[in-house]
Every structure is written in structure tokens, then in C-alpha cells.
C-alpha positions as CSV (number, residue, x, y, z in Angstrom):
1,M,65.7,100.4,96.5
2,T,65.2,98.3,93.4
3,A,66.8,99.6,90.6
4,P,64.1,98.9,87.5
5,N,64.8,96.2,84.5
6,N,67.7,97.2,81.9
7,P,66.7,94.7,78.3
8,N,70.8,94.6,78.8
9,P,72.3,93.7,82.2
10,P,75.9,93.5,82.5
11,T,77.3,89.8,82.1
12,D,79.8,90.3,84.8
13,V,79.1,91.7,87.5
14,R,79.9,90.2,91.6
15,N,77.0,89.5,94.4
16,I,77.9,90.6,97.5
17,S,75.8,90.8,100.6
18,I,75.7,93.5,102.7
19,R,74.0,94.9,105.8
20,K,71.2,96.9,106.0
21,P,72.4,99.9,106.8
22,Y,74.8,99.8,104.8
23,F,72.3,99.3,102.0
24,D,70.8,102.1,102.4
25,L,74.1,104.2,102.3
26,I,75.2,103.0,99.3
27,A,71.9,103.4,97.2
28,S,70.9,107.0,99.2
29,G,74.7,107.7,97.5
30,H,76.3,109.0,101.0
31,K,78.5,105.7,101.3
32,T,81.1,105.6,98.2
33,I,83.6,103.1,100.0
34,E,83.0,99.7,100.8
35,V,85.5,98.2,103.2
36,R,86.3,94.3,103.6
37,V,89.0,92.3,104.5
38,G,91.8,90.8,102.2
39,Y,89.4,87.2,101.4
40,P,90.7,85.6,98.3
41,S,87.4,86.2,97.0
42,M,87.5,89.9,97.4
43,R,91.0,90.3,95.9
44,R,90.2,89.3,92.5
45,I,87.5,92.7,92.5
46,T,88.9,95.1,89.8
47,P,88.2,98.4,89.1
48,G,85.7,98.5,85.7
49,Q,84.0,95.9,87.7
50,L,80.3,96.1,88.4
51,I,79.2,95.1,91.6
52,R,75.7,94.4,93.0
53,F,75.2,95.3,96.5
54,T,72.2,92.9,98.3
55,S,70.0,93.2,101.0
56,G,67.3,90.9,100.9
57,D,65.4,91.6,98.5
58,N,66.9,94.9,97.7
59,H,70.0,95.6,95.2
60,C,71.8,98.4,93.7
61,L,74.3,98.1,91.4
62,T,77.6,99.8,91.3
63,H,80.8,100.5,89.7
64,V,84.1,100.0,90.9
65,T,86.7,102.8,90.6
66,R,89.4,102.4,92.8
67,I,90.5,99.9,94.9
68,T,93.9,100.4,97.3
69,E,95.1,98.1,100.3
70,Y,95.9,98.2,103.7
71,P,97.5,97.1,106.2
72,S,95.4,97.8,109.2
73,F,91.8,99.4,109.5
74,K,93.9,102.9,111.5
75,A,96.0,102.9,108.1
76,M,93.3,102.8,106.0
77,L,91.5,105.4,107.9
78,D,94.6,108.2,107.9
79,H,94.1,108.1,103.8
80,E,89.8,107.4,103.7
81,D,87.5,110.0,104.4
82,P,85.2,108.7,107.0
83,T,82.3,110.1,105.7
84,A,82.6,108.4,102.2
85,I,82.0,105.0,104.5
86,A,79.1,105.6,107.1
87,A,78.1,109.5,106.5
88,T,77.2,109.3,109.8
89,S,80.5,107.9,111.8
90,N,83.4,110.0,112.8
91,R,87.1,108.4,112.6
92,E,87.0,106.3,116.4
93,E,83.5,105.6,116.1
94,L,83.8,104.0,112.8
95,L,86.8,102.1,113.9
96,D,84.8,100.3,117.0
97,I,82.0,99.4,114.3
98,I,84.6,97.9,111.8
99,R,86.3,96.0,114.3
100,N,83.5,95.4,115.6
101,I,81.8,92.9,112.5
102,Y,86.5,91.9,112.1
103,P,88.3,90.1,114.9
104,P,91.8,91.1,115.3
105,E,92.4,87.9,113.1
106,K,90.2,88.7,109.3
107,E,92.9,92.2,109.7
108,N,95.6,90.8,109.5
109,L,94.4,89.3,106.4
110,G,94.7,92.9,105.2
111,V,91.8,95.8,104.1
112,L,90.5,97.1,101.3
113,A,88.5,100.4,100.4
114,I,86.8,99.1,97.5
115,E,85.4,102.7,96.0
116,I,82.0,102.8,94.1
117,E,79.7,104.8,92.2
118,R,76.1,104.5,91.8
119,H,76.0,102.4,88.2
120,V,73.2,103.8,86.4
């Protein structure tokens, strides 16, 4: 899904690549929480910032409404709704999926739950 051209595009837009299945969930509005580990670049994301998620030639502009840091994926899932992260996964399936993406040494950097909404 590519948004129509905006004659006045926002100037402070962060570009983040994302896997196609998760991009589709964001673009459809079903995925409202993006999970990332605490890389220094991810820690610079702030509420109010715009993020353009890209997958191949597709892009979707979102607005950050909240960022919450957790010490682990398990702790995050104790507080966040799994269906907001991956609409079709239950808690245990989602924990396995996330841990297959990020190895333990990355999880040790901290976990960021980035709440987003589609920007129109």
C-alpha cells in the first residue's frame, strides 16, 4: 500500500524497513505496536514522531503515540496486547516469533514497544 503523494510532506520522518507480513498488518491498521530492541538509533524515536515503514516498494506513514521500554520480551508481553503486535498470534506464539527474529544478546539491549497509528 502506498499512500498518495502529500503536497506538504512532513520533514522529520524516520524510515524503518519491516518484513512484508508485518508491514501489511500496519498498513491495514491491525498492528498498532511495533517491537524493536534498544539499539541507540531506536532509542531516539520519540512520541509525536512520524515513521515511514517500508517493505520493498511499499510504504506506510505512521505517527508514534507512545514508547514503553521493557527489560525483556516476556515482560513486554505481560503488559502489551499481543494482538496489537501481531493480530493472528497468541502470547506464546508471538514470544517464539520475536525471539526467532532477535537473539538473546539483542533482547539484552532492552525491548521497545512503539505504539503507532496510521498518519493521514
